[in-house]
C-alpha positions as CSV (number, residue, x, y, z in Angstrom):
1,M,0.0,0.0,0.0
2,K,1.4,3.5,-0.9
3,W,-0.2,6.9,-0.1
4,K,0.9,10.5,0.2
5,I,1.0,12.2,3.6
6,K,-1.6,15.0,3.4
7,K,-1.6,16.4,7.0
8,V,1.0,16.4,9.8
9,N,0.2,17.3,13.4
10,S,2.0,20.5,14.4
11,E,3.9,18.8,17.2
12,K,4.7,15.9,14.8
13,W,3.1,13.2,16.9
14,F,1.0,11.8,14.0
15,C,-0.1,12.3,10.4
16,F,-2.9,11.4,8.1
17,L,-2.5,9.9,4.6
18,E,-4.6,10.9,1.5
19,D,-6.7,7.7,2.1
20,N,-7.3,9.0,5.7
21,T,-5.1,6.3,7.2
22,F,-3.7,7.3,10.6
23,C,0.1,7.0,11.3
24,H,1.8,7.7,14.6
25,S,5.3,9.2,14.5
26,S,6.7,6.2,16.3
27,K,6.4,4.3,13.1
28,F,9.1,6.5,11.6
29,K,12.8,5.8,12.5
30,N,13.2,9.6,12.5
31,K,10.2,11.8,13.4
32,N,11.6,14.5,11.1
33,D,11.0,12.2,8.1
34,M,7.3,12.6,8.6
35,K,6.7,15.4,6.1
36,K,3.7,16.5,4.2
37,G,4.0,15.6,0.5
38,I,6.1,12.5,0.8
39,F,4.8,9.0,0.0
40,I,5.1,6.0,2.3
41,E,4.7,2.3,1.5
42,Y,3.2,0.6,4.6
43,E,1.4,-2.3,6.2
44,Y,-1.7,-1.5,8.2
45,E,-4.5,-2.8,10.4
46,K,-8.1,-2.0,10.0
47,T,-10.9,-1.7,12.6
48,E,-14.5,-0.7,12.1
49,K,-13.7,2.9,12.8
50,W,-10.4,3.5,11.1
51,K,-7.2,2.2,9.4
52,S,-3.7,2.8,10.9
53,V,-0.2,2.1,9.8
54,T,1.5,-0.8,11.6
55,K,4.8,-0.7,9.7
56,I,6.5,1.6,7.3
57,L,8.2,-0.3,4.5
58,R,9.7,2.6,2.5
59,I,9.7,6.4,2.4
60,I,9.4,7.9,-1.0
61,D,10.3,11.6,-1.6
62,P,8.6,12.4,-4.9
63,L,11.1,15.1,-5.8
64,L,14.1,12.9,-5.1
65,E,12.4,10.2,-7.2
66,V,12.7,12.7,-10.1
67,Y,16.3,13.6,-9.4
68,W,18.1,10.3,-9.3
69,L,21.0,10.0,-6.8
70,N,23.9,10.4,-9.2
71,L,22.5,13.3,-11.1
72,S,25.1,15.0,-13.3
73,Y,24.5,18.7,-12.6
74,S,25.8,19.9,-15.9
75,T,24.7,21.7,-19.1
76,E,25.8,18.6,-20.9
77,N,23.1,16.5,-19.2
78,P,20.0,16.9,-21.4
79,N,17.7,15.3,-18.8
80,L,18.2,18.4,-16.6
81,F,16.5,20.5,-19.3
82,E,13.9,18.2,-20.7
83,D,12.8,15.0,-18.9
84,I,13.3,16.2,-15.3
85,P,11.5,19.6,-15.7
86,Q,8.5,17.9,-17.2
87,K,8.3,15.5,-14.3
88,I,8.6,18.3,-11.8
89,V,5.8,20.2,-13.5
90,N,3.7,17.1,-13.2
91,L,4.4,17.1,-9.4
92,F,3.5,20.7,-9.2
93,K,0.3,20.2,-11.1
94,F,-0.7,17.3,-8.9
95,A,0.0,19.5,-5.9
96,W,-2.1,22.4,-7.2
97,L,0.8,24.9,-7.5
98,T,-0.3,28.0,-9.5
99,S,1.8,29.4,-12.4
100,T,1.7,32.8,-10.7
101,K,3.6,31.6,-7.6
102,L,6.0,29.5,-9.7
103,R,6.9,32.6,-11.8
104,Q,7.3,34.7,-8.6
105,Y,9.8,32.3,-7.1
106,Y,11.6,32.0,-10.5
107,Q,11.9,35.7,-10.8
108,T,13.6,35.9,-7.4
109,I,16.2,33.4,-8.5
110,V,16.7,35.4,-11.7
111,N,17.2,38.6,-9.8
112,L,19.7,37.0,-7.4
113,Y,21.6,35.5,-10.4
114,N,21.8,38.8,-12.2
115,A,22.9,40.7,-9.1
116,F,25.6,38.0,-8.5
117,E,26.8,38.3,-12.1
118,R,27.0,42.1,-12.0
119,K,29.5,42.0,-9.1
120,K,33.2,42.1,-9.7
121,E,35.0,38.9,-9.1
122,D,36.5,40.0,-5.8
123,D,33.2,41.2,-4.5
124,K,31.3,38.0,-5.1
125,N,30.5,36.4,-1.8
126,I,29.2,32.8,-1.5
127,N,27.8,33.2,2.0
128,E,25.8,36.3,1.0
129,L,24.3,34.4,-1.9
130,K,23.5,31.4,0.3
131,T,21.8,33.8,2.8
132,E,19.6,35.2,0.1
133,I,18.5,31.8,-1.1
134,N,17.9,30.7,2.5
135,L,15.6,33.8,2.8
136,L,13.7,32.7,-0.3
137,L,13.3,29.2,1.3
138,A,12.0,30.8,4.5
139,K,9.4,32.8,2.5
140,I,8.3,29.6,0.6
141,N,8.0,27.7,3.8
142,Y,5.8,30.5,5.1
143,D,3.7,30.2,2.0
144,V,3.5,26.5,2.3
145,N,1.9,26.9,5.7
146,R,-0.7,29.4,4.5
147,K,-3.3,27.0,3.0
148,Q,-5.1,29.6,1.0
149,L,-2.0,30.2,-1.2
150,K,-1.9,26.5,-2.3
151,V,1.9,26.3,-2.3
152,P,3.0,22.7,-1.9
153,Q,5.9,21.3,0.0
154,E,7.4,20.2,-3.4
155,M,8.1,23.8,-4.2
156,Y,10.2,24.2,-1.1
157,D,12.0,20.9,-1.8
158,F,12.7,21.9,-5.4
159,I,14.5,25.1,-4.3
160,K,16.3,23.3,-1.4
161,F,17.6,20.5,-3.5
162,N,19.0,22.8,-6.2
163,K,20.5,25.1,-3.6
164,E,22.4,22.2,-2.2
165,K,23.7,21.4,-5.7
166,V,24.7,25.1,-6.3
167,F,26.8,25.0,-3.1
168,E,28.3,21.5,-3.3
169,N,31.7,23.1,-3.8
170,N,32.9,26.2,-2.1
171,D,34.9,27.3,-5.1
172,I,33.5,30.6,-6.4
173,K,33.8,29.6,-10.0
174,Q,32.0,26.3,-9.5
175,V,29.2,28.1,-7.5
176,E,28.8,30.5,-10.3
177,K,28.6,27.8,-12.8
178,N,26.1,25.7,-10.8
179,F,24.0,28.8,-10.1
180,K,23.8,29.4,-13.9
181,I,22.7,25.8,-14.4
182,F,20.0,26.1,-11.7
183,R,18.7,29.3,-13.3
184,K,18.4,27.6,-16.7
185,H,16.9,24.5,-15.2
186,F,14.3,26.6,-13.3
187,E,13.6,28.5,-16.5
188,T,12.9,25.2,-18.3
189,V,10.5,24.2,-15.5
190,V,8.6,27.5,-15.9
191,A,8.5,27.0,-19.7
192,Y,7.1,23.5,-19.4
193,S,4.5,24.8,-16.9
194,A,2.8,27.0,-19.5
195,W,-0.8,26.0,-19.9
196,R,-0.4,23.2,-17.4
197,L,-0.6,25.0,-14.2
198,S,-3.6,27.2,-13.3
199,E,-3.2,31.0,-12.9
200,K,-5.0,31.1,-9.5
């Protein structure tokens, strides 16, 4: 049995899956693994009143399913600009992300990239850039928790995953190169989202 977590208790003591199955946090090896938006494969028991998870077999992060583990973060990897963006858009569509919010987050990344590129080589600061992207992540996390905005956890995970790729190496040249790849990758996601995500 495999279902997506749709609601997590604020204190992270339990969650509910999309089929309304109850799952206690004790079923997770790490309570922090219990996140809205991920899928779990599980065994369960059923009573007259409800169904509850007895054992978690596997945790499936839908975003990491799209980005395979040994992803080549390079302009020479065609999947980064074709197959993967289409799958990401499908995730966003399923999670009801609007094109308006997607373009808003993309524009923030474009603005950060342009500001970073305009700086002279000696003035470019990795930590400052990292702080700005972390600020964007904080804003997205806020939006995720405002239900009326319909911003899914997948949006936060998308930025976070690519941020980690950008800063895999502390060499300024490599950060600059990876940030450019991220911007182009994000641009492709936005392009594939046209007519596939709702405006509101």
